[in-house]
C-alpha positions as CSV (number, residue, x, y, z in Angstrom):
1,M,165.9,120.1,184.5
2,D,163.9,117.8,183.0
3,L,163.3,120.4,180.3
4,I,166.9,121.6,179.9
5,F,168.0,118.3,179.1
6,R,165.6,117.4,177.1
7,F,166.3,120.7,174.9
8,L,169.6,119.9,174.3
9,A,170.1,116.1,173.8
10,G,167.0,116.4,171.2
11,G,168.8,119.5,169.9
12,I,172.3,117.4,169.8
13,A,170.7,114.6,168.2
14,V,168.5,116.7,165.6
15,S,171.6,118.1,164.1
16,L,173.6,114.5,164.1
17,F,170.7,112.9,162.5
18,S,170.1,115.9,160.2
19,A,173.7,116.3,159.1
20,I,173.4,112.1,158.1
21,G,170.5,112.8,156.4
22,E,172.0,115.7,154.5
23,L,174.5,113.1,153.0
24,F,172.0,110.9,152.0
25,K,168.8,111.7,148.3
26,P,166.3,113.2,148.3
27,K,167.1,115.5,151.0
28,S,163.8,114.9,152.2
29,F,165.5,111.9,154.2
30,A,167.2,115.0,156.5
31,G,163.8,115.9,157.9
32,L,163.3,112.2,158.7
33,F,166.4,111.0,160.0
34,G,166.0,114.6,162.3
35,A,162.7,113.9,164.1
36,A,161.8,110.6,165.6
37,P,165.3,109.4,166.6
38,S,166.0,111.9,168.2
39,V,163.1,112.3,170.2
40,A,163.4,108.5,170.8
41,I,166.9,109.0,172.2
42,A,166.1,112.2,174.5
43,T,163.2,109.6,175.7
44,L,165.0,106.8,176.4
45,A,167.9,109.0,178.1
46,L,165.7,110.3,181.0
47,T,164.1,107.1,181.3
48,I,167.2,105.5,182.1
49,A,167.8,108.7,184.5
50,K,165.1,108.6,186.5
51,N,163.7,104.9,185.7
52,G,166.9,102.6,185.5
53,P,167.8,100.7,182.5
54,A,165.6,97.8,182.7
55,Y,162.2,99.7,182.2
56,A,163.9,101.7,179.6
57,S,164.4,98.1,178.1
58,I,160.9,97.7,178.2
59,E,160.1,101.0,177.1
60,A,162.3,100.6,173.9
61,R,160.5,97.8,172.9
62,S,157.6,99.9,172.6
63,M,158.2,102.3,170.8
64,T,159.9,99.2,168.3
65,V,156.6,97.6,168.3
66,G,154.9,101.0,167.7
67,A,157.2,101.4,164.7
68,V,157.2,98.0,163.1
69,A,153.5,98.8,163.5
70,L,153.3,102.2,161.9
71,C,155.1,100.6,159.0
72,I,152.5,98.0,158.3
73,Y,150.1,100.3,158.4
74,A,151.8,103.2,156.1
75,E,152.2,99.7,153.8
76,V,148.6,99.0,153.8
77,V,148.1,102.6,153.2
78,S,150.2,103.0,150.0
79,R,149.6,99.7,148.7
80,R,145.7,100.8,149.0
81,L,145.9,104.2,147.6
82,M,148.2,103.2,144.8
83,H,145.4,100.3,143.8
84,G,142.3,101.9,144.6
85,T,139.8,104.2,144.0
86,A,139.0,105.3,147.5
87,S,140.0,108.6,148.7
88,A,143.1,109.6,151.1
89,R,140.8,110.0,153.9
90,T,138.9,107.0,153.7
91,V,141.7,104.6,153.4
92,T,143.8,106.2,156.1
93,L,140.9,106.1,158.6
94,A,139.9,102.5,157.8
95,A,143.5,101.6,158.1
96,I,144.5,102.8,161.8
97,V,142.6,99.6,162.2
98,V,145.3,97.5,161.2
99,W,147.3,100.2,163.1
100,F,146.2,99.3,166.6
101,A,145.6,95.6,165.5
102,A,149.3,95.3,164.8
103,A,150.7,97.6,167.8
104,F,148.5,95.8,170.5
105,G,149.2,92.3,168.4
106,L,152.6,92.9,168.7
107,W,152.3,94.1,172.0
108,F,150.6,90.9,173.6
109,V,153.1,88.8,171.7
110,L,156.2,90.2,172.7
111,V,156.4,93.1,175.0
112,R,153.2,92.8,177.3
113,P,154.8,91.9,181.5
114,V,154.5,88.4,182.0
115,A,152.2,87.9,185.6
């Protein structure tokens, strides 16, 4: 049943976000809007159904922290590639440390359960 719900919720969300993405230029935004948000919505809907809204809110905060960490990582990588001479492989692999530091640092400050 979960797979059917995931399929339907994800498909509907992908279609909606893709339609929204088609309104913007360049058309590559359609793929950006169609992927992550639809998966996140389907996952959160299933989490709410199984574990309740309180648990889902923690999951949503964790998703947000991961997205912020990814933005920090992407900023570091893009700046380093634009202004450096290192290869893309070297820069992206080295910057993984930045993502881990940002993700775990933000999680520790904002999300971790307080005992």
